[in-house]
C-alpha positions in Angstrom: 5.8 38.0 54.5 8.0 39.9 52.0 6.7 42.7 49.9 8.1 43.1 46.3 7.0 46.6 45.8 5.4 49.8 47.2 2.9 51.5 44.9 1.9 55.1 45.8 -1.2 56.7 44.4 -1.3 60.5 44.6 -4.5 62.5 44.5 -3.1 66.1 43.9 -5.8 68.6 44.4 -5.6 72.4 44.5 -2.4 72.5 42.4 -1.2 75.5 40.4 -3.1 75.2 37.0 -0.4 76.9 35.1 2.3 74.4 36.2 -0.1 71.5 35.3 -0.4 72.6 31.8 3.3 73.2 31.2 5.0 70.0 29.7 8.6 71.3 30.1 7.9 72.1 33.8 6.2 68.7 34.5 9.1 66.8 32.7 11.8 68.8 34.7 10.0 68.4 38.1 9.6 64.7 37.6 13.3 64.2 36.5 14.5 66.3 39.3 12.3 64.4 41.9 13.6 61.0 40.6 17.2 62.0 40.7 16.8 63.6 44.2 15.4 60.4 45.6 17.9 58.0 44.1 16.0 56.6 41.2 17.8 55.6 38.0 15.9 56.9 35.0 16.0 54.6 32.0 13.3 56.1 29.7 10.6 58.7 29.4 7.6 59.7 27.5 5.6 62.9 27.8 2.6 64.4 25.9 0.8 67.8 25.9 -3.0 67.4 25.2 -5.0 70.1 23.2 -6.4 72.3 24.6 -4.6 71.4 27.9 -3.3 68.7 30.1 -0.1 66.8 30.3 0.6 63.0 30.7 4.1 61.7 31.4 5.9 58.7 32.5 9.4 58.0 33.7 10.6 54.6 33.4 13.0 54.0 36.2 15.2 50.9 37.1 13.1 50.6 40.2 9.8 50.7 38.2 8.0 54.0 37.2 6.7 57.4 38.0 3.7 58.7 36.0 1.4 61.7 36.0 -1.8 62.8 34.3 -2.9 66.4 34.8 -6.2 68.3 34.6 -5.3 72.0 34.8 -9.0 73.1 34.5 -9.5 71.4 37.8 -6.2 72.1 39.4 -5.8 68.4 39.8 -3.1 65.8 38.9 -3.2 62.0 39.4 0.3 60.5 40.0 1.6 57.2 40.4 4.9 56.1 41.9 5.8 52.3 42.0 9.1 51.2 43.5 10.6 47.7 43.9 14.1 48.8 44.8 15.5 49.5 48.2 17.6 52.5 47.4 14.7 54.5 46.0 12.6 56.6 48.4 8.9 56.7 47.0 7.3 58.6 49.8 9.9 61.3 49.6 9.4 61.4 45.8 5.5 61.9 46.3 6.2 64.8 48.7 8.7 66.4 46.3 6.4 66.0 43.4 3.4 67.6 45.2 5.4 70.5 46.3 6.8 71.1 42.7 3.2 71.4 41.6 2.3 73.7 44.5 -0.2 71.2 45.6 -2.3 72.5 48.6 -4.3 69.3 49.1 -2.3 66.1 48.5 -3.6 62.7 49.4 -1.2 59.7 49.2 -2.3 56.1 49.4 0.3 53.2 49.7 -0.4 49.8 48.4 2.0 47.0 49.1 2.4 44.9 45.9 3.5 41.4 45.6 3.0 40.0 48.9 5.2 36.7 49.1 4.7 34.3 51.9 8.0 32.6 53.0 7.7 29.0 53.4 9.6 27.4 56.3 12.3 25.1 55.0 13.1 21.8 56.8 10.1 21.7 59.1 
């Protein structure tokens, strides 16, 4: 079987709440993370909510990296999807958790697009 992509779901608990509410910091951390692990950024969108919280997404040639933060809970939900071989999604997950000073990260990996290879000529 071939897998078309890897989808990481990040539960980032016990993060620095000040960082989770700082749109500029979140944007910078996500861009640096993407660049550090070999992703090719092709677009971005970020928004700061009132009174608090940030949502952001980086469109990358390999798929996407997204985040939603709840500073009042010290929590962020992040999502990293990769369908490229040069991009290192698990390293990206670790770097993003570290950037948010996360003390309790949980990372779940889901394989997406399982493709069964059919035997040819049998």
